[in-house]
Phi, psi and omega in degrees: 000132180279176188294332182293313182296332183282318177293324177298312183294323180288322181299321185286320176298321173302317183295315177299309175305319180299314184296318184296318179284327180296318187259013181283118179224165181298140180289140170091003181245083180295156180210155169246159182301119178101340182204164176239139177211160173278143182251132178291157167294153177253118177254134180223155178268138181309129183100336177279183171252151185237134176244119182254112187259146178222121184269130182235176172214179188288359176271356180280129176264325180220142176222157178205153169247135179231147178239113187048253176247018182254133174273127178266316177213146164231117187064227177269000178279121180274132180252337177282143182268356180281115180296348183279351181256122180228159176264129182269126173258073189271324183191162180292335183264013186223136176236089190236153177238162180226136180254118179265139178058055179304136174230176188298329180288355175276342186295149178134186183284150172226133179241125167269110185260140186232135174245112183229131180044043178065018184238114181281135171230174178201155166247127182252136174232134173254125181270125175242129192250125178262143180240129181301145180296139186215133174284120183253342180205131182216152177295154174278171176304143179244140167235111184227166179273152181302139185094348181284167170265147178226135182230128177245145181233148175206116179250136179226160175235165177159162172223117010295173175300128187273155173265156180233127182233138180256135167231146190241133175239108190289139172269349183263322182253097182287147177089352178278349171076199181255139182226141177286126179254329183190163165253154176109172180297330189237145172241125180249116177234121181256144177059054187294145184244170180298330177292347179265001179280131185163199180259134177245111180263130171269122181232120178241147184209149166225021178064021178263328179207172179310150177300146175267127184237130172221159192235142166246122177271127181248113184251128177255120181278136171215163175288168185295136171237122181274116190266328179220141179196136185215133174292155188228140174256119182222133177291151175300142182086347180268176180268134178228154186223126165253140183216157170216147181243135192230135167258130186190138175227117004290169184300142187282148168272143185251148166218147176243148177218151171237112195061239183253003183267127177278141179268143178243148181298128175089354179260146177057039175066028175233155181231129176249126182228127181249131176222102179058252185273351186246150174231134174236136177252114185250129174252116183283339179205089187293131178245172174300323179302337184282340182297146174140197186263135181236143185240124180262121180246134179232145189205144167221184183292352180257345185173187190210145178211173174202168181217143184262120182231138186246130164263121184226168185255175183311136172096338177291144179258125187208159176272097185280349188275326188220145171265165175285129185258010173242145182291151168294161183300324182285351181259359186288331182289317178299321180295322178293319176298314183300313183299314176298321180298323181288305184299337184286345181280344185248000000 
């Protein structure tokens, strides 16, 4: 450092000391030149601008803005290196500053120091910064087997302290809508069932801005359950369709049997078509030999089930509304074999 820089630094230090001594007043007692009055706190949202006002008159000889122990302005001269802090030339009787894009570090006390007739006075303002609620950490999507325990977490920040609300949207039961399940950072579920599979929305808010919402998807795996199966009456020479519908996660694989003989797609005039939860067995030209009992088998990694469905001709008496949802005695051995076959893959 050269001699000029040294003296310049010393000069600035002397000015800082002089200003602090000159404007030293009791803390927490704001005042205007000629009178004292209380000043309310100024509250702004993070990212907005804050205007700190200080009223003066023609008796004032010196003015300055200070933040804690830092001098921001003395008169029209800027001491702060922060480009966000600017002096407002709004009126001759006002000595105000503006802080652009306010952040948490700007929060705290600000003092407008005034020297009038060699008597120091001050206006003290406390800047409060509010922060919109924001989710900073949340559980990842979860996939568990039915009967397991599940814990979900959602952490949020904000000022004032935000509230956290959990809402549930079921993926199994359409039309039930959204329901609130709990408040707080954590959701604890024991012995989870398939009805608890769906979307869990974490909603945090502190009324500073619109709520912040994030979602955790919970998938509950369970073995196949045949929900619908129906026997069909079809005349010889006509097209006949047998079908069954299965609820399962993961989706079930289907097989069709007549007796203990497995049917293959495209052979013997039949077509097997699987679409999501449904499987259809289609006969394009029904013959007498096609009549009889058929079995729809559904399986996934967690289990296996079957339903007995009948294709019958005109005049036959059958319960056409429901198929037998439990295996026949002759089918027990086949079920056991299929179960062992599936489990051996894993």
